[in-house]
N, C-alpha and C positions, 0 to 999 in steps of 0.2 A: 153813491154807489154806482159803479160802472158795470154795465151789462155787456154781453158779447156784441150787441148791436152798437152800443156807444163806443166800445173799444175799436171795433171795425171802422166805424165812422171816423174817429180821431186818427187812426193809423192811415186810412186811405186819403184823408184830407191832407196829411203831411206829405204823402207820396205825390199828390197832384198840386201841391202849393205852386202858385204862379198861374194856375188856371181857375182859381176860385170864382172869378166873375162868370165864366162860362158854365161852371158846375152849378152855381146859384141859379142862373137863368134856366139851365136844363132841368133842374129838379124842382123849381118853383119856390125855393126858399130865398128870402131876402139876403142879399150879399152880406149886410151887416150882421144878421143873425148867424149866417154860416161862419163868418170870421170870429164871432164871439164863441161859437161852439168849438172851432178849431183851436182857438187860443185858450180854451178852458176858462173863459170869463163867465160862462154858464156852467157851473159844476154839475147841474142836473138839468140838461136841456129837455125840451118837450119831445116826447116819443114821436109825434107826427113829423117834426122837423128832422130828427135823426133818421127815421125810417125813409123819408123822401131822399135824403142825401145818400144814405147807404144803398138804397135801391138803384139810384143813378150811378153809383160807383161800383156796382156789381154784387151787392149782398145776395141777390137771388140767383147769381150765376152758379151753374153746377160745379164749376171749378173751385168755388170758395168752400173751404173746409171749416165747419163750425164744430167746436168742441162742446 
Protein backbone atom coordinates (compact mmCIF):
# COMPACT_ATOMS: atom_id res chain seq x y z
CA UNK A 1 0.00 0.00 0.00
CA UNK A 2 1.39 3.38 -0.97
CA UNK A 3 0.92 6.30 1.35
CA UNK A 4 1.25 10.00 0.54
CA UNK A 5 4.72 9.90 2.06
CA UNK A 6 5.75 6.91 -0.07
CA UNK A 7 4.30 8.41 -3.26
CA UNK A 8 6.00 11.75 -2.58
CA UNK A 9 9.31 9.97 -1.96
CA UNK A 10 9.07 7.96 -5.19
CA UNK A 11 8.06 11.00 -7.22
CA UNK A 12 10.83 13.22 -5.86
CA UNK A 13 13.48 10.50 -6.23
CA UNK A 14 12.65 10.26 -9.93
CA UNK A 15 12.91 14.05 -10.22
CA UNK A 16 16.39 14.05 -8.70
CA UNK A 17 17.67 10.89 -10.38
CA UNK A 18 21.37 11.29 -10.98
CA UNK A 19 21.91 12.91 -7.61
CA UNK A 20 20.96 9.88 -5.52
CA UNK A 21 24.44 9.54 -3.95
CA UNK A 22 24.26 13.07 -2.55
CA UNK A 23 20.64 12.56 -1.46
CA UNK A 24 21.60 9.36 0.36
CA UNK A 25 24.49 11.08 2.08
CA UNK A 26 22.38 14.10 2.98
CA UNK A 27 19.50 12.15 4.50
CA UNK A 28 21.55 9.40 6.12
CA UNK A 29 20.02 6.50 4.21
CA UNK A 30 22.40 3.98 2.59
CA UNK A 31 22.63 4.53 -1.16
CA UNK A 32 21.67 0.92 -1.91
CA UNK A 33 18.53 1.25 0.23
CA UNK A 34 17.61 4.51 -1.50
CA UNK A 35 18.11 2.86 -4.91
CA UNK A 36 15.90 -0.08 -3.93
CA UNK A 37 13.17 2.26 -2.73
CA UNK A 38 13.38 4.35 -5.92
CA UNK A 39 13.24 1.27 -8.15
CA UNK A 40 10.40 -0.18 -6.08
CA UNK A 41 12.46 -3.26 -5.20
CA UNK A 42 11.08 -2.69 -1.70
CA UNK A 43 7.32 -2.52 -2.28
CA UNK A 44 6.77 -1.53 1.36
CA UNK A 45 9.90 0.30 2.53
CA UNK A 46 10.44 1.22 6.15
CA UNK A 47 8.77 4.41 7.27
CA UNK A 48 11.97 5.73 8.86
CA UNK A 49 13.85 5.53 5.56
CA UNK A 50 11.00 7.04 3.55
CA UNK A 51 10.59 9.81 6.11
CA UNK A 52 14.30 10.65 6.07
CA UNK A 53 14.40 10.80 2.26
CA UNK A 54 11.14 12.74 2.00
CA UNK A 55 12.22 15.28 4.61
CA UNK A 56 15.49 15.82 2.77
CA UNK A 57 13.60 16.29 -0.50
CA UNK A 58 11.17 18.84 0.89
CA UNK A 59 8.27 16.93 2.48
CA UNK A 60 8.10 19.45 5.33
CA UNK A 61 8.32 22.41 2.99
CA UNK A 62 5.36 24.81 3.23
CA UNK A 63 5.12 24.76 -0.59
CA UNK A 64 4.35 21.02 -0.66
CA UNK A 65 0.61 20.44 -1.00
CA UNK A 66 -0.54 17.24 0.69
CA UNK A 67 -3.97 15.85 -0.06
